[in-house]
C-alpha positions as CSV (number, residue, x, y, z in Angstrom):
1,M,0.0,0.0,0.0
2,V,2.8,2.4,0.9
3,I,4.6,1.7,-2.4
4,I,1.4,2.4,-4.4
5,A,0.7,5.6,-2.5
6,T,4.2,6.8,-3.1
7,L,4.0,6.1,-6.8
8,A,0.6,7.8,-7.0
9,A,2.0,10.9,-5.2
10,L,4.9,11.1,-7.6
11,A,2.7,10.6,-10.7
12,W,-0.1,13.0,-9.8
13,P,1.7,16.3,-10.5
14,N,2.8,15.1,-13.9
15,Y,-0.8,14.1,-14.7
16,V,-2.1,17.5,-13.7
17,A,0.5,19.3,-15.8
18,I,-0.2,17.2,-18.9
19,Q,-4.0,17.7,-18.4
20,E,-3.5,21.5,-18.3
21,K,-1.3,21.5,-21.4
22,T,-4.0,19.5,-23.2
23,L,-6.7,21.9,-22.2
24,N,-4.6,24.9,-23.3
25,R,-3.9,23.2,-26.7
26,E,-7.6,22.3,-27.1
27,A,-8.7,25.9,-26.5
28,K,-6.1,27.3,-28.9
29,A,-7.0,24.8,-31.6
30,S,-10.8,25.5,-31.2
31,L,-10.2,29.3,-31.4
32,A,-8.1,28.8,-34.5
33,L,-11.0,26.9,-36.1
34,I,-13.4,29.7,-35.1
35,R,-11.1,32.3,-36.6
36,A,-11.0,30.3,-39.9
37,A,-14.8,29.9,-39.8
38,E,-15.3,33.6,-39.1
39,K,-13.2,34.5,-42.1
40,I,-15.2,32.2,-44.4
41,Y,-18.5,33.5,-43.0
42,R,-17.3,37.1,-43.6
43,L,-16.4,36.3,-47.2
44,E,-19.9,34.7,-47.7
45,Q,-22.0,37.3,-45.8
46,G,-19.9,40.5,-45.9
47,Y,-19.7,40.7,-42.1
48,Y,-18.6,38.6,-39.1
49,Y,-20.9,36.5,-37.1
50,P,-22.9,37.3,-35.0
51,Y,-25.0,39.6,-37.2
52,P,-24.4,43.3,-36.8
53,P,-25.0,45.9,-35.2
54,E,-22.0,47.0,-33.3
55,G,-21.6,45.4,-29.9
56,T,-23.6,42.3,-30.7
57,S,-22.4,39.1,-29.0
58,T,-23.6,35.5,-28.6
59,N,-22.7,32.7,-26.2
60,V,-25.2,30.1,-27.5
61,V,-23.0,27.3,-28.6
62,S,-25.7,25.7,-30.8
63,D,-26.0,29.0,-32.7
64,I,-22.3,29.4,-33.1
65,N,-22.1,25.8,-34.4
66,T,-25.0,26.2,-36.8
67,F,-23.9,29.6,-38.3
68,L,-20.2,28.9,-38.5
69,K,-20.6,25.2,-39.4
70,L,-18.5,24.0,-36.4
71,S,-18.9,21.4,-33.7
72,L,-17.7,23.1,-30.5
73,P,-18.3,21.0,-27.5
74,E,-21.4,21.9,-25.4
75,T,-20.2,21.1,-21.9
76,A,-21.1,22.6,-18.5
77,N,-17.5,23.5,-17.6
78,V,-16.7,25.4,-20.8
79,S,-18.4,28.5,-22.2
80,W,-17.9,30.2,-25.6
81,S,-18.6,33.7,-26.6
82,I,-18.3,35.5,-30.0
83,S,-18.7,39.2,-30.2
84,I,-18.6,42.1,-32.8
85,D,-16.7,44.9,-31.3
86,S,-16.7,47.3,-34.2
87,T,-18.7,48.1,-37.3
88,P,-19.5,45.3,-39.7
89,S,-17.1,46.6,-42.4
90,A,-14.2,46.7,-40.0
91,E,-12.2,43.5,-39.6
92,F,-12.7,43.1,-35.9
93,S,-14.5,40.4,-34.0
94,R,-13.5,38.4,-30.9
95,A,-14.0,34.8,-29.6
96,T,-13.5,33.7,-26.0
97,R,-13.3,30.3,-24.5
98,T,-13.7,30.3,-20.7
99,G,-13.1,27.3,-18.5
100,S,-14.5,26.4,-15.1
101,D,-11.2,27.4,-13.5
102,G,-11.6,31.1,-14.6
103,R,-9.0,30.7,-17.4
104,A,-10.1,32.5,-20.6
105,W,-8.5,32.2,-24.0
106,T,-9.3,35.1,-26.4
107,I,-8.6,35.6,-30.0
108,D,-9.2,38.7,-32.0
109,F,-10.0,38.5,-35.7
110,T,-8.1,41.3,-37.2
111,G,-6.3,41.4,-40.6
112,D,-3.3,39.6,-39.1
113,A,-3.2,36.0,-37.7
114,S,-2.8,36.8,-34.0
115,D,-2.4,33.9,-31.5
116,P,-4.9,33.3,-28.8
117,V,-4.1,35.0,-25.5
118,C,-4.8,33.4,-22.1
119,S,-5.9,35.4,-19.1
120,G,-7.4,34.8,-15.7
121,G,-7.0,31.5,-13.7
122,S,-3.8,30.2,-12.3
123,N,-2.9,27.9,-15.1
124,C,-2.1,30.2,-18.0
125,P,1.1,29.3,-19.6
């Protein structure tokens, strides 16, 4: 029993670290998919999703999946939000993935290919 407990105590921190890295990678990959879907949506519709006017936002995952043709997971511990922060003709929209630990990954859709940024929570890299 002591040997098993010792091995478990040694393995647990590695397991948690790997789990956190996996969550971070999943968030970044999902946001990259949203960015690509938003660019396609803008080419087809002439504006970013959600529909204008300025300041519009949505966090209804089923709507995001339907309009952007994605399959984001609908889980209780992860929330998604997509917002228009400028005029429809401007290239500016934002997607955020927030986890149950308070960590939020955000990506802005500007003319460049910016990387997702992590904020909040204690597990941002």
